[in-house]
N, C-alpha and C positions, 0 to 999 in steps of 0.2 A: 707568762709561760706559754711556750709554743707546743701545741699538741699535733703530732704527726698524723694521727687518725682523727679526722673531724667526725663528730657523731652524726652529722647530717649525711655524710657520704657512706656510712656503714649500712650494710643491708642485712636483714634477718636471714638466718640460715634456712635451708629448705624445710627442715623439720618444724621450725617455728612458723614458717609461712603456712604449711599444711595444717598445723594445729589451729592457727587463727581461722583458716578457711573452714575447718571442721566445726569449730565453735560457732562461727557465723551461720553455717548451714543448720546447725542444731537449733539455734535461737530462731531462725526464720521458720524452720519446720514446726517448732513448738507454737509459734505465733499463728501460723497458718492453720494448724490443727485446732487451736483454741477459738479462732475466729470463724472458721468454716467447717466445723465438725459435721454439722447437719448436711451440708452440701456434699461433703466427701463420702459420708456413709450412705447418702441417698443415691450416689452414683455407683456404689459398689456392686449391686446386682447387674447393672449394665456393663461394667468393666469385666465381670466374670463371663457374661454372655459374649462380649467381644473377644475375649481370650480364646474361646473355643475355635473359631475359624483360624485364628492365628496359630494355635497349636496344631491344627489340622494341616496347615501349609508347611509348618516347620517339620512335623513328624513324617510327612510323606516324602520329604526330601531324602530320607535315608534309604528307601527301598524302591524308588523309581516312580512313585505316584500310582494313580489308578490304572495306568496302561500296562503295568507289569502283569504278565500272564501266570507267573508262578507264585508259590507261597513263600514261606520263610526260607526255603532252601535255595533261593536265588542269590543269597549273600555270597560274595567271593572273598571272604576274609580268612578262609582256611579252617574254620571251626567245624567240627562235626556235631550236629545237634540231633 
C-alpha cells in the first residue's frame, strides 16, 4: 500500500509545538525549583534590591528625569488634573 503522506514528513501544528514547549518548560522549571530552592530563595532579597534602581530608571523615563523643573503639570497629554 502506497501512502501519499509519509509520517516522517509530517510536521506538528503550531499549537502542538507550543504545547510541547510549555510542558518542557514546566518540567524544567519544576526540576530547577526542587533542586535549587535554597539558592533561589537566598537570592530573592538581592533581586528585590536590584529591582529598585531598575524601576527608578524606568519610571523616570515618563517625566523627563531629574532635570525636569516642573511638577506633575509638565505632562502634555491633554488631561487636566
